[in-house]
DOVEXLO-84215 format. One record per atom (N, C-alpha, C): residue number from 1; residue in one letter; atom name; x, y negated, z negated. Coordinates in steps of 0.2 Angstrom, whole numbers. Layout:
N
<rec><pos>NUM</pos><code>a</code><site>CA</site><X>X</X><Y>Y</Y><Z>Z</Z></rec>
...
end
This chain:
79
<rec><pos>1</pos><code>x</code><site>N</site><X>-5</X><Y>-51</Y><Z>160</Z></rec>
<rec><pos>1</pos><code>x</code><site>CA</site><X>1</X><Y>-47</Y><Z>163</Z></rec>
<rec><pos>1</pos><code>x</code><site>C</site><X>6</X><Y>-48</Y><Z>157</Z></rec>
<rec><pos>2</pos><code>x</code><site>N</site><X>8</X><Y>-53</Y><Z>155</Z></rec>
<rec><pos>2</pos><code>x</code><site>CA</site><X>13</X><Y>-54</Y><Z>150</Z></rec>
<rec><pos>2</pos><code>x</code><site>C</site><X>11</X><Y>-50</Y><Z>143</Z></rec>
<rec><pos>3</pos><code>x</code><site>N</site><X>5</X><Y>-51</Y><Z>141</Z></rec>
<rec><pos>3</pos><code>x</code><site>CA</site><X>3</X><Y>-48</Y><Z>135</Z></rec>
<rec><pos>3</pos><code>x</code><site>C</site><X>4</X><Y>-40</Y><Z>135</Z></rec>
<rec><pos>4</pos><code>x</code><site>N</site><X>2</X><Y>-37</Y><Z>141</Z></rec>
<rec><pos>4</pos><code>x</code><site>CA</site><X>2</X><Y>-30</Y><Z>141</Z></rec>
<rec><pos>4</pos><code>x</code><site>C</site><X>10</X><Y>-28</Y><Z>141</Z></rec>
<rec><pos>5</pos><code>x</code><site>N</site><X>14</X><Y>-31</Y><Z>144</Z></rec>
<rec><pos>5</pos><code>x</code><site>CA</site><X>22</X><Y>-29</Y><Z>144</Z></rec>
<rec><pos>5</pos><code>x</code><site>C</site><X>24</X><Y>-30</Y><Z>137</Z></rec>
<rec><pos>6</pos><code>x</code><site>N</site><X>22</X><Y>-36</Y><Z>133</Z></rec>
<rec><pos>6</pos><code>x</code><site>CA</site><X>24</X><Y>-36</Y><Z>127</Z></rec>
<rec><pos>6</pos><code>x</code><site>C</site><X>21</X><Y>-31</Y><Z>122</Z></rec>
<rec><pos>7</pos><code>x</code><site>N</site><X>15</X><Y>-29</Y><Z>123</Z></rec>
<rec><pos>7</pos><code>x</code><site>CA</site><X>12</X><Y>-24</Y><Z>120</Z></rec>
<rec><pos>7</pos><code>x</code><site>C</site><X>15</X><Y>-17</Y><Z>121</Z></rec>
<rec><pos>8</pos><code>x</code><site>N</site><X>18</X><Y>-16</Y><Z>127</Z></rec>
<rec><pos>8</pos><code>x</code><site>CA</site><X>21</X><Y>-10</Y><Z>129</Z></rec>
<rec><pos>8</pos><code>x</code><site>C</site><X>28</X><Y>-10</Y><Z>125</Z></rec>
<rec><pos>9</pos><code>x</code><site>N</site><X>31</X><Y>-14</Y><Z>125</Z></rec>
<rec><pos>9</pos><code>x</code><site>CA</site><X>38</X><Y>-16</Y><Z>123</Z></rec>
<rec><pos>9</pos><code>x</code><site>C</site><X>37</X><Y>-14</Y><Z>115</Z></rec>
<rec><pos>10</pos><code>x</code><site>N</site><X>32</X><Y>-18</Y><Z>112</Z></rec>
<rec><pos>10</pos><code>x</code><site>CA</site><X>31</X><Y>-18</Y><Z>105</Z></rec>
<rec><pos>10</pos><code>x</code><site>C</site><X>30</X><Y>-10</Y><Z>102</Z></rec>
<rec><pos>11</pos><code>x</code><site>N</site><X>25</X><Y>-7</Y><Z>107</Z></rec>
<rec><pos>11</pos><code>x</code><site>CA</site><X>23</X><Y>0</Y><Z>105</Z></rec>
<rec><pos>11</pos><code>x</code><site>C</site><X>30</X><Y>4</Y><Z>105</Z></rec>
<rec><pos>12</pos><code>x</code><site>N</site><X>34</X><Y>4</Y><Z>110</Z></rec>
<rec><pos>12</pos><code>x</code><site>CA</site><X>40</X><Y>8</Y><Z>111</Z></rec>
<rec><pos>12</pos><code>x</code><site>C</site><X>45</X><Y>7</Y><Z>105</Z></rec>
<rec><pos>13</pos><code>x</code><site>N</site><X>46</X><Y>0</Y><Z>103</Z></rec>
<rec><pos>13</pos><code>x</code><site>CA</site><X>50</X><Y>-2</Y><Z>97</Z></rec>
<rec><pos>13</pos><code>x</code><site>C</site><X>47</X><Y>2</Y><Z>91</Z></rec>
<rec><pos>14</pos><code>x</code><site>N</site><X>41</X><Y>1</Y><Z>90</Z></rec>
<rec><pos>14</pos><code>x</code><site>CA</site><X>37</X><Y>4</Y><Z>85</Z></rec>
<rec><pos>14</pos><code>x</code><site>C</site><X>38</X><Y>11</Y><Z>84</Z></rec>
<rec><pos>15</pos><code>x</code><site>N</site><X>37</X><Y>15</Y><Z>89</Z></rec>
<rec><pos>15</pos><code>x</code><site>CA</site><X>38</X><Y>22</Y><Z>89</Z></rec>
<rec><pos>15</pos><code>x</code><site>C</site><X>46</X><Y>24</Y><Z>88</Z></rec>
<rec><pos>16</pos><code>x</code><site>N</site><X>50</X><Y>20</Y><Z>90</Z></rec>
<rec><pos>16</pos><code>x</code><site>CA</site><X>57</X><Y>21</Y><Z>89</Z></rec>
<rec><pos>16</pos><code>x</code><site>C</site><X>59</X><Y>20</Y><Z>81</Z></rec>
<rec><pos>17</pos><code>x</code><site>N</site><X>56</X><Y>15</Y><Z>79</Z></rec>
<rec><pos>17</pos><code>x</code><site>CA</site><X>57</X><Y>13</Y><Z>72</Z></rec>
<rec><pos>17</pos><code>x</code><site>C</site><X>54</X><Y>18</Y><Z>67</Z></rec>
<rec><pos>18</pos><code>x</code><site>N</site><X>49</X><Y>21</Y><Z>69</Z></rec>
<rec><pos>18</pos><code>x</code><site>CA</site><X>46</X><Y>27</Y><Z>65</Z></rec>
<rec><pos>18</pos><code>x</code><site>C</site><X>49</X><Y>33</Y><Z>65</Z></rec>
<rec><pos>19</pos><code>x</code><site>N</site><X>52</X><Y>35</Y><Z>71</Z></rec>
<rec><pos>19</pos><code>x</code><site>CA</site><X>55</X><Y>41</Y><Z>72</Z></rec>
<rec><pos>19</pos><code>x</code><site>C</site><X>63</X><Y>41</Y><Z>70</Z></rec>
<rec><pos>20</pos><code>x</code><site>N</site><X>66</X><Y>36</Y><Z>70</Z></rec>
<rec><pos>20</pos><code>x</code><site>CA</site><X>73</X><Y>36</Y><Z>68</Z></rec>
<rec><pos>20</pos><code>x</code><site>C</site><X>75</X><Y>39</Y><Z>61</Z></rec>
<rec><pos>21</pos><code>x</code><site>N</site><X>71</X><Y>36</Y><Z>56</Z></rec>
<rec><pos>21</pos><code>x</code><site>CA</site><X>73</X><Y>38</Y><Z>49</Z></rec>
<rec><pos>21</pos><code>x</code><site>C</site><X>71</X><Y>46</Y><Z>48</Z></rec>
<rec><pos>22</pos><code>x</code><site>N</site><X>66</X><Y>49</Y><Z>52</Z></rec>
<rec><pos>22</pos><code>x</code><site>CA</site><X>65</X><Y>56</Y><Z>51</Z></rec>
<rec><pos>22</pos><code>x</code><site>C</site><X>71</X><Y>60</Y><Z>54</Z></rec>
<rec><pos>23</pos><code>x</code><site>N</site><X>73</X><Y>57</Y><Z>60</Z></rec>
<rec><pos>23</pos><code>x</code><site>CA</site><X>79</X><Y>60</Y><Z>63</Z></rec>
<rec><pos>23</pos><code>x</code><site>C</site><X>85</X><Y>61</Y><Z>58</Z></rec>
<rec><pos>24</pos><code>x</code><site>N</site><X>86</X><Y>55</Y><Z>55</Z></rec>
<rec><pos>24</pos><code>x</code><site>CA</site><X>92</X><Y>54</Y><Z>51</Z></rec>
<rec><pos>24</pos><code>x</code><site>C</site><X>92</X><Y>58</Y><Z>44</Z></rec>
<rec><pos>25</pos><code>x</code><site>N</site><X>85</X><Y>59</Y><Z>42</Z></rec>
<rec><pos>25</pos><code>x</code><site>CA</site><X>84</X><Y>63</Y><Z>36</Z></rec>
<rec><pos>25</pos><code>x</code><site>C</site><X>85</X><Y>70</Y><Z>37</Z></rec>
<rec><pos>26</pos><code>x</code><site>N</site><X>85</X><Y>72</Y><Z>43</Z></rec>
<rec><pos>26</pos><code>x</code><site>CA</site><X>85</X><Y>80</Y><Z>44</Z></rec>
<rec><pos>26</pos><code>x</code><site>C</site><X>92</X><Y>83</Y><Z>43</Z></rec>
<rec><pos>27</pos><code>x</code><site>N</site><X>98</X><Y>78</Y><Z>43</Z></rec>
<rec><pos>27</pos><code>x</code><site>CA</site><X>104</X><Y>80</Y><Z>42</Z></rec>
<rec><pos>27</pos><code>x</code><site>C</site><X>105</X><Y>84</Y><Z>36</Z></rec>
<rec><pos>28</pos><code>x</code><site>N</site><X>104</X><Y>81</Y><Z>30</Z></rec>
<rec><pos>28</pos><code>x</code><site>CA</site><X>105</X><Y>84</Y><Z>23</Z></rec>
<rec><pos>28</pos><code>x</code><site>C</site><X>98</X><Y>83</Y><Z>20</Z></rec>
<rec><pos>29</pos><code>x</code><site>N</site><X>94</X><Y>88</Y><Z>19</Z></rec>
<rec><pos>29</pos><code>x</code><site>CA</site><X>87</X><Y>87</Y><Z>16</Z></rec>
<rec><pos>29</pos><code>x</code><site>C</site><X>88</X><Y>86</Y><Z>9</Z></rec>
<rec><pos>30</pos><code>x</code><site>N</site><X>92</X><Y>89</Y><Z>6</Z></rec>
<rec><pos>30</pos><code>x</code><site>CA</site><X>93</X><Y>89</Y><Z>-2</Z></rec>
<rec><pos>30</pos><code>x</code><site>C</site><X>97</X><Y>85</Y><Z>-5</Z></rec>
<rec><pos>31</pos><code>x</code><site>N</site><X>99</X><Y>80</Y><Z>-1</Z></rec>
<rec><pos>31</pos><code>x</code><site>CA</site><X>104</X><Y>74</Y><Z>-3</Z></rec>
<rec><pos>31</pos><code>x</code><site>C</site><X>101</X><Y>71</Y><Z>-10</Z></rec>
<rec><pos>32</pos><code>x</code><site>N</site><X>95</X><Y>69</Y><Z>-9</Z></rec>
<rec><pos>32</pos><code>x</code><site>CA</site><X>92</X><Y>65</Y><Z>-15</Z></rec>
<rec><pos>32</pos><code>x</code><site>C</site><X>91</X><Y>70</Y><Z>-22</Z></rec>
<rec><pos>33</pos><code>x</code><site>N</site><X>90</X><Y>76</Y><Z>-20</Z></rec>
<rec><pos>33</pos><code>x</code><site>CA</site><X>89</X><Y>81</Y><Z>-26</Z></rec>
<rec><pos>33</pos><code>x</code><site>C</site><X>96</X><Y>82</Y><Z>-29</Z></rec>
<rec><pos>34</pos><code>x</code><site>N</site><X>101</X><Y>83</Y><Z>-25</Z></rec>
<rec><pos>34</pos><code>x</code><site>CA</site><X>108</X><Y>85</Y><Z>-27</Z></rec>
<rec><pos>34</pos><code>x</code><site>C</site><X>111</X><Y>79</Y><Z>-31</Z></rec>
<rec><pos>35</pos><code>x</code><site>N</site><X>110</X><Y>73</Y><Z>-29</Z></rec>
<rec><pos>35</pos><code>x</code><site>CA</site><X>112</X><Y>67</Y><Z>-33</Z></rec>
<rec><pos>35</pos><code>x</code><site>C</site><X>108</X><Y>65</Y><Z>-38</Z></rec>
<rec><pos>36</pos><code>x</code><site>N</site><X>102</X><Y>68</Y><Z>-39</Z></rec>
<rec><pos>36</pos><code>x</code><site>CA</site><X>97</X><Y>66</Y><Z>-44</Z></rec>
<rec><pos>36</pos><code>x</code><site>C</site><X>94</X><Y>59</Y><Z>-43</Z></rec>
<rec><pos>37</pos><code>x</code><site>N</site><X>95</X><Y>57</Y><Z>-38</Z></rec>
<rec><pos>37</pos><code>x</code><site>CA</site><X>91</X><Y>50</Y><Z>-36</Z></rec>
<rec><pos>37</pos><code>x</code><site>C</site><X>83</X><Y>51</Y><Z>-34</Z></rec>
<rec><pos>38</pos><code>x</code><site>N</site><X>81</X><Y>58</Y><Z>-33</Z></rec>
<rec><pos>38</pos><code>x</code><site>CA</site><X>75</X><Y>59</Y><Z>-31</Z></rec>
<rec><pos>38</pos><code>x</code><site>C</site><X>70</X><Y>57</Y><Z>-37</Z></rec>
<rec><pos>39</pos><code>x</code><site>N</site><X>72</X><Y>58</Y><Z>-43</Z></rec>
<rec><pos>39</pos><code>x</code><site>CA</site><X>68</X><Y>55</Y><Z>-49</Z></rec>
<rec><pos>39</pos><code>x</code><site>C</site><X>67</X><Y>48</Y><Z>-50</Z></rec>
<rec><pos>40</pos><code>x</code><site>N</site><X>72</X><Y>44</Y><Z>-47</Z></rec>
<rec><pos>40</pos><code>x</code><site>CA</site><X>72</X><Y>37</Y><Z>-47</Z></rec>
<rec><pos>40</pos><code>x</code><site>C</site><X>66</X><Y>35</Y><Z>-41</Z></rec>
<rec><pos>41</pos><code>x</code><site>N</site><X>67</X><Y>38</Y><Z>-36</Z></rec>
<rec><pos>41</pos><code>x</code><site>CA</site><X>62</X><Y>37</Y><Z>-31</Z></rec>
<rec><pos>41</pos><code>x</code><site>C</site><X>55</X><Y>39</Y><Z>-33</Z></rec>
<rec><pos>42</pos><code>x</code><site>N</site><X>54</X><Y>45</Y><Z>-36</Z></rec>
<rec><pos>42</pos><code>x</code><site>CA</site><X>47</X><Y>46</Y><Z>-39</Z></rec>
<rec><pos>42</pos><code>x</code><site>C</site><X>45</X><Y>41</Y><Z>-44</Z></rec>
<rec><pos>43</pos><code>x</code><site>N</site><X>50</X><Y>39</Y><Z>-49</Z></rec>
<rec><pos>43</pos><code>x</code><site>CA</site><X>48</X><Y>34</Y><Z>-53</Z></rec>
<rec><pos>43</pos><code>x</code><site>C</site><X>46</X><Y>28</Y><Z>-51</Z></rec>
<rec><pos>44</pos><code>x</code><site>N</site><X>49</X><Y>25</Y><Z>-46</Z></rec>
<rec><pos>44</pos><code>x</code><site>CA</site><X>47</X><Y>19</Y><Z>-42</Z></rec>
<rec><pos>44</pos><code>x</code><site>C</site><X>40</X><Y>20</Y><Z>-39</Z></rec>
<rec><pos>45</pos><code>x</code><site>N</site><X>39</X><Y>25</Y><Z>-35</Z></rec>
<rec><pos>45</pos><code>x</code><site>CA</site><X>33</X><Y>26</Y><Z>-32</Z></rec>
<rec><pos>45</pos><code>x</code><site>C</site><X>27</X><Y>27</Y><Z>-37</Z></rec>
<rec><pos>46</pos><code>x</code><site>N</site><X>28</X><Y>30</Y><Z>-43</Z></rec>
<rec><pos>46</pos><code>x</code><site>CA</site><X>23</X><Y>30</Y><Z>-48</Z></rec>
<rec><pos>46</pos><code>x</code><site>C</site><X>22</X><Y>23</Y><Z>-52</Z></rec>
<rec><pos>47</pos><code>x</code><site>N</site><X>27</X><Y>19</Y><Z>-53</Z></rec>
<rec><pos>47</pos><code>x</code><site>CA</site><X>26</X><Y>13</Y><Z>-55</Z></rec>
<rec><pos>47</pos><code>x</code><site>C</site><X>22</X><Y>8</Y><Z>-50</Z></rec>
<rec><pos>48</pos><code>x</code><site>N</site><X>23</X><Y>9</Y><Z>-44</Z></rec>
<rec><pos>48</pos><code>x</code><site>CA</site><X>20</X><Y>5</Y><Z>-39</Z></rec>
<rec><pos>48</pos><code>x</code><site>C</site><X>12</X><Y>7</Y><Z>-39</Z></rec>
<rec><pos>49</pos><code>x</code><site>N</site><X>11</X><Y>14</Y><Z>-39</Z></rec>
<rec><pos>49</pos><code>x</code><site>CA</site><X>4</X><Y>17</Y><Z>-39</Z></rec>
<rec><pos>49</pos><code>x</code><site>C</site><X>1</X><Y>15</Y><Z>-45</Z></rec>
<rec><pos>50</pos><code>x</code><site>N</site><X>4</X><Y>15</Y><Z>-51</Z></rec>
<rec><pos>50</pos><code>x</code><site>CA</site><X>1</X><Y>12</Y><Z>-57</Z></rec>
<rec><pos>50</pos><code>x</code><site>C</site><X>-1</X><Y>5</Y><Z>-57</Z></rec>
<rec><pos>51</pos><code>x</code><site>N</site><X>3</X><Y>1</Y><Z>-54</Z></rec>
<rec><pos>51</pos><code>x</code><site>CA</site><X>2</X><Y>-6</Y><Z>-53</Z></rec>
<rec><pos>51</pos><code>x</code><site>C</site><X>-4</X><Y>-8</Y><Z>-49</Z></rec>
<rec><pos>52</pos><code>x</code><site>N</site><X>-5</X><Y>-4</Y><Z>-44</Z></rec>
<rec><pos>52</pos><code>x</code><site>CA</site><X>-10</X><Y>-5</Y><Z>-39</Z></rec>
<rec><pos>52</pos><code>x</code><site>C</site><X>-17</X><Y>-3</Y><Z>-43</Z></rec>
<rec><pos>53</pos><code>x</code><site>N</site><X>-16</X><Y>2</Y><Z>-47</Z></rec>
<rec><pos>53</pos><code>x</code><site>CA</site><X>-22</X><Y>5</Y><Z>-50</Z></rec>
<rec><pos>53</pos><code>x</code><site>C</site><X>-24</X><Y>0</Y><Z>-56</Z></rec>
<rec><pos>54</pos><code>x</code><site>N</site><X>-19</X><Y>-3</Y><Z>-59</Z></rec>
<rec><pos>54</pos><code>x</code><site>CA</site><X>-21</X><Y>-8</Y><Z>-64</Z></rec>
<rec><pos>54</pos><code>x</code><site>C</site><X>-24</X><Y>-14</Y><Z>-61</Z></rec>
<rec><pos>55</pos><code>x</code><site>N</site><X>-21</X><Y>-17</Y><Z>-55</Z></rec>
<rec><pos>55</pos><code>x</code><site>CA</site><X>-24</X><Y>-22</Y><Z>-52</Z></rec>
<rec><pos>55</pos><code>x</code><site>C</site><X>-32</X><Y>-21</Y><Z>-50</Z></rec>
<rec><pos>56</pos><code>x</code><site>N</site><X>-33</X><Y>-15</Y><Z>-47</Z></rec>
<rec><pos>56</pos><code>x</code><site>CA</site><X>-40</X><Y>-13</Y><Z>-45</Z></rec>
<rec><pos>56</pos><code>x</code><site>C</site><X>-44</X><Y>-13</Y><Z>-52</Z></rec>
<rec><pos>57</pos><code>x</code><site>N</site><X>-42</X><Y>-11</Y><Z>-57</Z></rec>
<rec><pos>57</pos><code>x</code><site>CA</site><X>-46</X><Y>-11</Y><Z>-63</Z></rec>
<rec><pos>57</pos><code>x</code><site>C</site><X>-48</X><Y>-18</Y><Z>-65</Z></rec>
<rec><pos>58</pos><code>x</code><site>N</site><X>-43</X><Y>-22</Y><Z>-65</Z></rec>
<rec><pos>58</pos><code>x</code><site>CA</site><X>-44</X><Y>-29</Y><Z>-67</Z></rec>
<rec><pos>58</pos><code>x</code><site>C</site><X>-48</X><Y>-32</Y><Z>-62</Z></rec>
<rec><pos>59</pos><code>x</code><site>N</site><X>-48</X><Y>-31</Y><Z>-56</Z></rec>
<rec><pos>59</pos><code>x</code><site>CA</site><X>-52</X><Y>-34</Y><Z>-51</Z></rec>
<rec><pos>59</pos><code>x</code><site>C</site><X>-59</X><Y>-32</Y><Z>-52</Z></rec>
<rec><pos>60</pos><code>x</code><site>N</site><X>-60</X><Y>-26</Y><Z>-53</Z></rec>
<rec><pos>60</pos><code>x</code><site>CA</site><X>-67</X><Y>-23</Y><Z>-54</Z></rec>
<rec><pos>60</pos><code>x</code><site>C</site><X>-70</X><Y>-26</Y><Z>-60</Z></rec>
<rec><pos>61</pos><code>x</code><site>N</site><X>-67</X><Y>-27</Y><Z>-66</Z></rec>
<rec><pos>61</pos><code>x</code><site>CA</site><X>-69</X><Y>-30</Y><Z>-72</Z></rec>
<rec><pos>61</pos><code>x</code><site>C</site><X>-71</X><Y>-37</Y><Z>-71</Z></rec>
<rec><pos>62</pos><code>x</code><site>N</site><X>-67</X><Y>-41</Y><Z>-67</Z></rec>
<rec><pos>62</pos><code>x</code><site>CA</site><X>-68</X><Y>-48</Y><Z>-65</Z></rec>
<rec><pos>62</pos><code>x</code><site>C</site><X>-74</X><Y>-48</Y><Z>-61</Z></rec>
<rec><pos>63</pos><code>x</code><site>N</site><X>-75</X><Y>-44</Y><Z>-56</Z></rec>
<rec><pos>63</pos><code>x</code><site>CA</site><X>-81</X><Y>-44</Y><Z>-52</Z></rec>
<rec><pos>63</pos><code>x</code><site>C</site><X>-87</X><Y>-43</Y><Z>-56</Z></rec>
<rec><pos>64</pos><code>x</code><site>N</site><X>-87</X><Y>-38</Y><Z>-60</Z></rec>
<rec><pos>64</pos><code>x</code><site>CA</site><X>-93</X><Y>-35</Y><Z>-64</Z></rec>
<rec><pos>64</pos><code>x</code><site>C</site><X>-95</X><Y>-41</Y><Z>-68</Z></rec>
<rec><pos>65</pos><code>x</code><site>N</site><X>-90</X><Y>-45</Y><Z>-72</Z></rec>
<rec><pos>65</pos><code>x</code><site>CA</site><X>-91</X><Y>-51</Y><Z>-75</Z></rec>
<rec><pos>65</pos><code>x</code><site>C</site><X>-95</X><Y>-56</Y><Z>-71</Z></rec>
<rec><pos>66</pos><code>x</code><site>N</site><X>-92</X><Y>-58</Y><Z>-65</Z></rec>
<rec><pos>66</pos><code>x</code><site>CA</site><X>-95</X><Y>-63</Y><Z>-62</Z></rec>
<rec><pos>66</pos><code>x</code><site>C</site><X>-102</X><Y>-61</Y><Z>-59</Z></rec>
<rec><pos>67</pos><code>x</code><site>N</site><X>-103</X><Y>-54</Y><Z>-57</Z></rec>
<rec><pos>67</pos><code>x</code><site>CA</site><X>-110</X><Y>-52</Y><Z>-56</Z></rec>
<rec><pos>67</pos><code>x</code><site>C</site><X>-115</X><Y>-53</Y><Z>-61</Z></rec>
<rec><pos>68</pos><code>x</code><site>N</site><X>-113</X><Y>-51</Y><Z>-68</Z></rec>
<rec><pos>68</pos><code>x</code><site>CA</site><X>-117</X><Y>-52</Y><Z>-73</Z></rec>
<rec><pos>68</pos><code>x</code><site>C</site><X>-119</X><Y>-60</Y><Z>-74</Z></rec>
<rec><pos>69</pos><code>x</code><site>N</site><X>-114</X><Y>-64</Y><Z>-73</Z></rec>
<rec><pos>69</pos><code>x</code><site>CA</site><X>-115</X><Y>-71</Y><Z>-74</Z></rec>
<rec><pos>69</pos><code>x</code><site>C</site><X>-120</X><Y>-74</Y><Z>-69</Z></rec>
<rec><pos>70</pos><code>x</code><site>N</site><X>-120</X><Y>-72</Y><Z>-62</Z></rec>
<rec><pos>70</pos><code>x</code><site>CA</site><X>-124</X><Y>-73</Y><Z>-57</Z></rec>
<rec><pos>70</pos><code>x</code><site>C</site><X>-131</X><Y>-71</Y><Z>-58</Z></rec>
<rec><pos>71</pos><code>x</code><site>N</site><X>-132</X><Y>-65</Y><Z>-61</Z></rec>
<rec><pos>71</pos><code>x</code><site>CA</site><X>-139</X><Y>-62</Y><Z>-63</Z></rec>
<rec><pos>71</pos><code>x</code><site>C</site><X>-142</X><Y>-66</Y><Z>-69</Z></rec>
<rec><pos>72</pos><code>x</code><site>N</site><X>-138</X><Y>-68</Y><Z>-73</Z></rec>
<rec><pos>72</pos><code>x</code><site>CA</site><X>-140</X><Y>-72</Y><Z>-79</Z></rec>
<rec><pos>72</pos><code>x</code><site>C</site><X>-143</X><Y>-79</Y><Z>-76</Z></rec>
<rec><pos>73</pos><code>x</code><site>N</site><X>-139</X><Y>-82</Y><Z>-72</Z></rec>
<rec><pos>73</pos><code>x</code><site>CA</site><X>-141</X><Y>-89</Y><Z>-69</Z></rec>
<rec><pos>73</pos><code>x</code><site>C</site><X>-147</X><Y>-88</Y><Z>-65</Z></rec>
<rec><pos>74</pos><code>x</code><site>N</site><X>-148</X><Y>-83</Y><Z>-61</Z></rec>
<rec><pos>74</pos><code>x</code><site>CA</site><X>-154</X><Y>-82</Y><Z>-57</Z></rec>
<rec><pos>74</pos><code>x</code><site>C</site><X>-160</X><Y>-81</Y><Z>-62</Z></rec>
<rec><pos>75</pos><code>x</code><site>N</site><X>-159</X><Y>-77</Y><Z>-67</Z></rec>
<rec><pos>75</pos><code>x</code><site>CA</site><X>-165</X><Y>-77</Y><Z>-72</Z></rec>
<rec><pos>75</pos><code>x</code><site>C</site><X>-166</X><Y>-83</Y><Z>-75</Z></rec>
<rec><pos>76</pos><code>x</code><site>N</site><X>-162</X><Y>-88</Y><Z>-77</Z></rec>
<rec><pos>76</pos><code>x</code><site>CA</site><X>-163</X><Y>-94</Y><Z>-79</Z></rec>
<rec><pos>76</pos><code>x</code><site>C</site><X>-167</X><Y>-98</Y><Z>-75</Z></rec>
<rec><pos>77</pos><code>x</code><site>N</site><X>-165</X><Y>-98</Y><Z>-68</Z></rec>
<rec><pos>77</pos><code>x</code><site>CA</site><X>-169</X><Y>-102</Y><Z>-63</Z></rec>
<rec><pos>77</pos><code>x</code><site>C</site><X>-176</X><Y>-99</Y><Z>-63</Z></rec>
<rec><pos>78</pos><code>x</code><site>N</site><X>-178</X><Y>-93</Y><Z>-64</Z></rec>
<rec><pos>78</pos><code>x</code><site>CA</site><X>-184</X><Y>-90</Y><Z>-63</Z></rec>
<rec><pos>78</pos><code>x</code><site>C</site><X>-189</X><Y>-93</Y><Z>-69</Z></rec>
<rec><pos>79</pos><code>x</code><site>N</site><X>-186</X><Y>-93</Y><Z>-74</Z></rec>
<rec><pos>79</pos><code>x</code><site>CA</site><X>-190</X><Y>-95</Y><Z>-80</Z></rec>
<rec><pos>79</pos><code>x</code><site>C</site><X>-191</X><Y>-102</Y><Z>-80</Z></rec>
end
């Protein structure tokens, strides 16, 4: 019983938190463009995206290296 009440309250708060910024942003849609800050936002998003891609490439290389090591170890045990 308590869990369902907490779940409903959390859902309502989450919906409000998601909808409020959209409501506030409708007042002046071109504010970021007018002030030139949109380029800063785009730059930050681009840097975050490139960082994530870089991390994934590093992770893939590491996993490939470990897979090759495991395959080599298996082949040594067979011989």
